[in-house]
N, C-alpha and C positions, 0 to 999 in steps of 0.2 A: 713663318718667324716661329720662336717658338723662345717665350720669356723665362728666364731663369736667373733666379735667386745663389749668387756665389760668394764664396772667400777669395778673397783677393792674394792670392797665395805668390803670386809673380815680383812682388815687394814687397819690404819690410815691412810691409803692414797688417801681417795676418789675419790678423783679430778682426779684421773689417772688414763688412759685407759692400756687394757692390751689383744692382741693377745687371742684368746682359742679353742681348739679342741673340742669342742662336738663329741666323738667318741661310736658308737654302736657297738659289737661285735658278733659274732653267727649269724649274719643274713644271713638265706636261700633266700631270695626274696626280690626284690627290686621291684617298679612299682613306674611310675611317671607321671603325670600329667599339661598339660598348661604348660611346663618348654621347651624350643626352645636350646636344649642340645648343638646343634652347635653352638651356641653363648657364646663365650668364656669370652665376659664382662661383661658377663647379674650378677645381684647383686640383689640377692631376702631379701626381711623381714622374717625372722620370727615371725608371730605373735600366734603361739601355738603349744604345743604339746597335742598330747592324745594316747592314747591306748587304745582296747578294743583283751579280750580273743575270739579267733574263734575254735572251738573244741579243739586241744591239743595244737595251736602256736597260740601267741600274733599277734597282726598286732598294728606297730607304726606307727601313721601318724604324719608328718612335715608340718605345715600347715602353707603357707608362703601367703602374697600382692599378689593381682590379682587370686586369684584363685588359684595358684598353690597350688601343695602337692605331697608328696614324702610317700609310705606306705613302710612299713618295715614289712617284715614276718620273725619269728625267734618262737624258742622253748622255750625260755628265756629272759628275758629282761637284759642286759646288757651294763651299759650305763657309761660314763666318761669324766668329762671337765678336759684336761689336758693345763695349760699355755704356750703359746709359748715366746711370747716377750712384751714389755711395749711398748706403742705409745711413741714416743717424740712430 
């Protein structure tokens, strides 16, 4: 799961911010690079999402600032955005 703060543009409330979660299901393997996982206060800025077909699997790459990334391996790509709460 990836926690996201986003602008609520799908309604007439474009000035409102909302906390959401981007969820990837059926992930078989996860790898990360240049991420200090012991730093609980670390905040990364997502700058891109890419994927590639690798034999029978897909690799989803989450690309962050500071040359950090997370690679997810899965047989099928299933992702959804779930809104959590509005930011006041």
